[in-house]
C-alpha positions as CSV (number, residue, x, y, z in Angstrom):
1,M,7.2,32.2,-46.8
2,P,7.9,33.8,-43.8
3,D,6.3,32.5,-40.6
4,D,4.2,35.1,-38.8
5,N,5.2,33.5,-35.5
6,R,8.1,34.8,-35.5
7,R,7.7,38.3,-35.5
8,E,6.1,38.1,-31.9
9,K,8.0,38.6,-28.8
10,P,7.5,36.2,-26.1
11,E,5.0,36.9,-23.1
12,V,7.2,38.2,-20.8
13,L,5.3,36.5,-17.6
14,S,6.5,37.0,-13.8
15,P,7.8,33.8,-11.8
16,E,4.5,34.1,-9.5
17,E,2.6,33.9,-12.8
18,A,4.4,31.4,-14.2
19,R,3.9,28.9,-11.8
20,Q,1.9,25.9,-12.5
21,G,0.3,25.5,-9.1
22,R,0.4,27.1,-5.7
23,W,1.7,26.1,-2.2
24,G,-1.1,26.6,-0.1
25,W,-2.5,25.3,3.7
26,Q,-4.7,23.3,1.5
27,V,-2.1,21.1,0.7
28,L,-0.6,21.3,3.6
29,M,-3.9,19.9,5.6
30,V,-4.4,16.9,3.1
31,L,-0.7,16.0,3.4
32,V,-1.8,16.1,7.6
33,V,-5.5,14.3,7.4
34,G,-3.3,11.5,5.2
35,L,-0.6,11.2,7.3
36,L,-3.0,11.0,10.3
37,L,-5.4,8.4,8.8
38,A,-2.3,6.1,7.6
39,M,-1.0,6.5,11.4
40,G,-4.8,5.4,12.8
41,V,-4.9,2.6,10.6
42,W,-1.2,1.2,11.7
43,W,-2.5,1.4,14.9
44,G,-5.6,-0.1,14.4
45,V,-4.1,-3.0,12.4
46,E,-1.8,-3.6,15.3
47,I,-4.1,-3.6,18.2
48,Y,-6.0,-6.1,16.0
49,G,-2.7,-8.6,15.3
50,E,-2.4,-8.4,18.9
51,N,-5.9,-10.1,19.3
52,I,-6.0,-12.6,17.3
53,A,-2.2,-13.5,18.0
54,P,-2.0,-17.1,19.5
55,T,-0.5,-17.5,23.0
56,P,2.6,-19.0,23.5
57,E,1.0,-21.9,25.5
58,A,-1.6,-22.4,21.9
59,E,1.4,-22.4,19.6
60,V,2.0,-26.0,17.7
61,G,4.7,-27.5,18.2
62,N,6.2,-25.7,21.4
63,P,8.2,-27.8,23.4
64,S,7.9,-26.1,26.5
65,T,4.1,-27.7,26.4
66,T,4.2,-30.2,24.2
67,P,3.9,-33.7,26.7
68,A,7.0,-35.5,26.5
69,P,5.8,-39.4,25.0
70,A,5.4,-42.0,27.3
71,P,7.8,-44.3,27.9
72,S,7.4,-47.7,25.2
73,Q,8.1,-51.3,26.5
74,P,11.7,-52.1,25.7
75,A,12.0,-53.8,22.8
76,P,13.6,-57.3,22.9
77,A,16.6,-58.4,22.5
78,T,17.8,-59.5,19.6
79,P,20.6,-62.1,19.4
80,P,23.3,-60.7,16.9
81,A,23.4,-61.6,13.6
82,N,26.3,-64.0,12.6
């Protein structure tokens, strides 16, 4: 049984017609607007992060602001063990 599809010649397309999609100014605008939005969000997060960051004085365990412990009473001298 012969295959009828082999007799047909393939359709010849120009390079412009063969493209699946075109790059145009619309695609460029979507990319630029997306980049600008991402930069704006990043900037907002940076500002928010700086505003909620604790000051160095308020950080727990900062030795420069931790008061020194009060000197305790010296322990009574114990005699050496024999």
